[in-house]
C-alpha positions in Angstrom: 86.5 106.6 89.8 89.5 104.3 89.4 91.1 103.3 92.8 94.7 102.2 92.8 95.9 100.5 96.0 99.6 100.3 96.5 101.0 97.9 99.2 103.0 99.7 101.8 103.7 96.5 103.9 107.3 95.7 104.9 108.3 93.7 101.9 106.9 96.2 99.4 108.2 99.1 101.4 111.7 97.7 101.0 111.1 97.2 97.3 110.2 100.9 96.8 106.5 101.3 97.4 106.9 105.0 98.3 108.8 105.7 95.1 106.0 104.0 93.1 103.4 106.1 95.0 105.3 109.3 94.3 105.6 108.4 90.6 101.8 107.6 90.5 101.0 110.9 92.2 103.0 112.8 89.6 101.4 110.9 86.7 97.9 111.5 88.0 98.7 115.2 88.3 100.4 115.3 84.9 97.4 113.8 83.2 95.0 115.9 85.3 93.2 112.8 86.6 92.8 113.9 90.2 89.0 113.7 89.9 89.1 110.3 88.2 91.8 108.4 90.1 92.1 107.7 93.8 95.5 106.5 95.2 95.5 104.5 98.4 97.9 102.7 100.6 97.2 99.0 101.4 98.8 96.4 103.6 99.9 93.1 102.3 98.3 92.1 99.0 99.8 88.7 99.2 102.6 88.8 96.6 105.5 89.7 98.8 108.2 87.9 96.7 107.4 90.0 93.6 107.8 93.8 93.1 105.6 96.4 94.7 102.1 94.9 94.7 99.4 97.1 93.2 95.7 96.5 92.8 93.2 98.4 90.7 89.6 98.7 92.1 88.4 95.4 93.4 89.9 93.2 90.7 91.6 90.0 91.6 94.7 90.7 89.6 97.8 92.0 91.4 100.3 94.0 89.4 104.0 94.0 90.2 105.2 97.6 89.8 108.5 99.3 90.2 110.3 102.5 89.3 111.1 101.1 85.8 107.7 100.0 84.8 105.4 102.4 86.7 104.8 104.7 83.6 104.0 101.7 81.4 101.6 100.3 84.1 99.9 103.7 84.3 99.6 104.1 80.5 98.3 100.5 79.9 96.2 99.9 83.0 95.0 103.2 84.5 94.6 105.5 81.5 92.4 103.1 79.6 90.1 102.6 82.7 89.6 106.4 83.0 88.4 106.5 79.4 85.7 103.8 79.9 
């Protein structure tokens, strides 16, 4: 199971976290990954000056995701983890 945590704190909320969440929900459904990917909300991941902060599983890396790069993020980071 791959867990994606999307920051919904005030800074990320203003930068479009709910649009990112909606896009991720659609992509998870489109690829039929409901049984392999869990999408969660999180509060402050500590990168407030960047885009919407997203974390995968318990990794240290924080991704900066927005409406323009959410599909690329999903293809490059999430899909490959579901195939492992």
